[in-house]
N, C-alpha and C positions, 0 to 999 in steps of 0.2 A: 502493500499500500503505500510506500515511501517513494514511488515514481508514478502514483496517480497525479493524476493533472486536476489543479484546485479548481472548483467549480464556484461561482459567485452563491451568494445566499439565494434559495428559491429556486435552484434549478432543478430541484425533482419533483418541483409542485404541479399538479396537472389541474389545468384551467378546465372550469366548466361553464357550459351557458346558462344564461338564466332561464328558469324555467316558467314558463305562463307567458307573461304580458312581454312578448319581445317588442321593441320600439321599431316601427315601419320607417324605412328610408324614405325621404322624399325624392320626388324625381326630377327635380330642378337640377340645373347645371351648377347651383353654388353647392348642393349637398355631394357633389360627385367625390369630393376631396379637400385635403385641409387648404385653406387658402381659396376657396372656390375655383378649383381647376374645372375645366369644360372639357367635353368630347372632342371640340375642334383643337384645343391644345395637345390632347393625346394624341389625335391623329397626325400630327407633324412628325410622331416618333415611332409610327407603327408601319408594315410592309405594305397596309390597306391603301393608305395615301399616295395618291400620284404627285409625284414630284420630279427632282432635276434628275436623270437618268444620265450618268458619264460613263464612258466605257473605261477601265482601269488602264488599258494604253496611254489612253489621254490623260487621265491623273500623273501616269509615271513621267510621261513627256514634259508637260507643265511643272512636276517637282523639280526636275532635272534643269530645265531652261531656268528657273527660281533661283536655284544652287548657283548655276553659273552667272546670273544677273549680280548675286550678291559677291563672288568671285572677283567679277569685271569691276566692279563698285571699289574693292578693297584695293584692287590694283590700279585704278584710277587715281585713287587718293595717294596712293604710295608714289605715283608718277608727278601728281600736280606737287606735292610736297617738295619731291627732289628739285624740281626746276625752279620753285619759289624762294630757294633758301638764299 
């Protein structure tokens, strides 16, 4: 038992549902979640929403172009610094 993992207090307790008078959930967008999230907000992060579809090849090319642009700006700054001494 010396190598047992420490568990927080109450980890072994079993939760029970309230019997009888269960509270009904409202069907409004405000009651959907904490802070009033709505179905349209959730739809932005699911596969069901139509969105911008970009080919992985295009993403890879754009990433490489971005890296080379940063590299070019770094070299350009070195050249400008050299000639302005």
